[in-house]
Structures are given as C-alpha cells and as structure tokens.
C-alpha positions, 0 to 999 in steps of 0.5 A: 205898970201905971205911972207916977201921979202928975201936976194935976194929982192924976195919973196919965192913962196909955190905953184906955177901954171905952165901949163905942166899938162894941156898941158901934157893932151891936149897931150894925147887927140890930138897926133898922129892922122895921124899915121899908122893903116893899115897892108899892104905895099899898104896901107902904101904907100897910107897913105905915100904920105898923110903924107908926104903932110901935114908934107911939109904943115906945116913946110912951104914947098910950101912958099919957093921959088925956085930960081936959085942955082948961085953957086960959087966957092970960095975956093979951098985947098988941106986939106992933105990924097989927099982930096980937100976942096972946098967952094961954095956958093948957092942961096937956095932962093931969097937973101938967100945963103948957104956957103959949104964945099965940101969935094972931095977925090982922085981917083973915089969916092965910092959915095956921102954924105950930112954931116948935122952939128948940133948945138954947133960945129960952123956950117960947120966947126966942120963936115968938121974937121977944127981943125986948129979952136981950139974951133972947135977942143974941140967939135970934141973931145968932140962929135966927129963931124968930120963925114964929113971929115971921110966920106971923108976919106972913099972916099966918096965926102961929102957937109957939109953946114952951117944951117941957123942961124949958122956958116957963116949964122949967123944974126945980133943978133948972129954975134961976133968972141967970143967963145960963138958967133961962137959955141953957135948959136940958132934957136931962132931968126931965128924960129922968123922970121920965124913962122910969116911967116908961115914958120918954121926953120926945113922946112927952113933947109930941103929946103936947104938941097934939094936944096944942092941936086939939086947942086949934080945933077947939078954938074953931075960928081958923081953917086948919085944912092946910095946917103946918109945923115948922121947927129948927134943932130940938124944934125940928126934932119935934116937928119930925116926930108930929108930923109923922105921927099925926095927918093933921099936920099938912106941911111941915119945915124940919131944919138942922134936924136929919141925920143917920143915928149912928153917925150924930147921935151914936158916935157923937153922943153929945146931944140932949137927952131928948133925942135918945128913945130905949130900943128906937135905932133897932126898929128905925133910922132918922129916915124911916120916920121922916117918910111917914110924913110923905105924901104931904109937903115936907121941907129938910133943911140942913147947912153944909157945916152944921157939926150934928151931921156928923164926921161924914158930913152931909152924906150922912143927911143924904142917906137919910133924905134918900129913904124920905124921897123914896117914900114919896115916889112911890105916891108919884109925889117927888114935888112936895119933897124938897131938901134944902141946903144952905151955907155955914153951921148950925142955923134956920134960914129963913128964906125957906118961908118963902119956897114955892113949896112951901107957900 
C-alpha cells in the first residue's frame, strides 16, 4: 500500500524497479562481439580494416556531406611570445561552418598539432589559452585546458577548433553570454537532431577533425609527416576516434578518456550525449577502438581519482590499456604506447607534452 503524502507533496517509494539490472545483463551477453581474436599482425591488419568500416558506419560518417572548405581568415593578431593567432572559418559541410584558432609560432615550426577541446571550457577559447576571458581563465587553472597554447609555445603550429554545440557553434537553445551558457554547453540538443538522421555527435566531430586535416594539407605550409593530435576529456574522446580512423594522425595524446564502457558510461550514465553511439557497445569497447591506433605513437593519460574511471577505478582503465598494449606487441612496438598515470581528479597534466615517447 502506498504511503500518505509528505511535506514535499510526493510520496516515499520503498522499492524501485529500474532498468539498469536488465541492461547490465544485456551488456554482458552481447558486448564486444567484434573484438580482435587473432594472434598476428597480419590478422590484426585484416581486422582493423573491417572494424574501421563498421565503426564509420555506426557513427554515420558515410552520411556526412563533402564540400569545398572555402576558408576565410577573420582575424590575425600577435598574442605574445612570437605567436600569431589567426581565426579561420571553414565550411565542413554545406552551410555548416567551423571557427578555428590557428596558433603559429615564430620561425620554423617543429610540427603541426590538432588541439581538440572538451566540455566546460568554452570551446576553442580554453585550449587556445584565452586567459583574458575570466571564465576561461578559471577553467584553464582548474583543468590545465590550455594545451593548444602550450604546444604553440613549444614551437608547434596548433589548430584549436570549436566543436559543434560549443563556443561560436552553439545552437539557439544554448546561446547567451552568461557563464552558464558560455561554459556549460552540451551535446544533448545536437544528438537529438543528429540521431534521427542516422548521424551521431562523435561522427560529426570526427568528420570536422578530418576536414581540419584537409585544411592543413590544403594550406601546404607545414611538414605533416609527424602530425599529432591531443585532447582532454571530450577532446580525448575526439582524439581517440580521429586517430583510430585516420592514419594522417601520426601521434596522439588521449587524456581523461580511456575506460570501459560498462562501468563508466552504462553504470555511471551521466556523460554527455556525444559518448553514446547506438550499437557501439555490442561491437567494441574503448580499448578496441584505441588499438586501431597501433603502431603509431600513443599516450593515454589517466588520473587516480578521476570519477569517470568508474567504481572500480583504474582497474577499469587497465582492462582497456591491456587491449591496446596487445595490439602494439603484435608489431613489436610496445615502446610506442605509454600509459601516463597522475594523481588527482579529472584534469589534464601538461607534463605529458614533454615525455620522451611524445617529443
């Protein structure tokens, strides 16, 4: 018998009948059906080709529309330390534009990097180190979000884009100048637009990053033989997918984004919509996707107390890095994969940019 109402105007429910137990059983029965089960590099190469095709289909890449980039330079300023910042506008799909901060150091660059932003940083403004914006400065101090600027200071040409739904690419529901609107953008509305059209947020992000690589080649000013990509949190997710699906990325740093889907996305179930792809968990886990990067240089950075690791903590992370390590071992290139573990909570640690495996 249900109890009488309380001072909140509701009733107390003694027993709940949620969906998680049943969903966990489904996950255990169906997860990772497409994982690699071979033992040689030749078998892995065959598996990689098939897995990439299946992943591209899942995230909707075949349904993206190619068009001329039609690049426009909107701004060019000197920001100190010999770094020039250009603001570029690229047409990544018909009538879909992506603003990018391009940081160009003085002299001959050491190389080129994509610095992909995550959530809670205002998009490109944080990774490009725009400390003159107080809200962005606070995010940089909290998460060390300015890895794009740090790379430029080290002599690399660095491209810092706005993701769809963030920065200058916010749709109507998220526009506004309040701190809440500016920093706390979400993929929620974008996912609702994309998925009924057979697309996904991560598919659109991956496509946009691929078009950014096209722009680097089109511009033709820099050596791209060792092109890299770095990202923290949601930027780590984008780096994972881009490097896994596009061999033009020769080295990658994935920070704050490597853990098993079961613990960190199914059980926690609080991440942004960009993390969720229909049918993905039945096919692969995060480590399977990461293994597609082998044998190119890869650093995964994790923090001991990152709540996104899930209730089992780093054990949930180690299970995924073990899958990646196996792929590198098939090529005899174990040294090209590094798992960098730091103390503390969810945060980017810029020391990773100076590790020998990276530079």
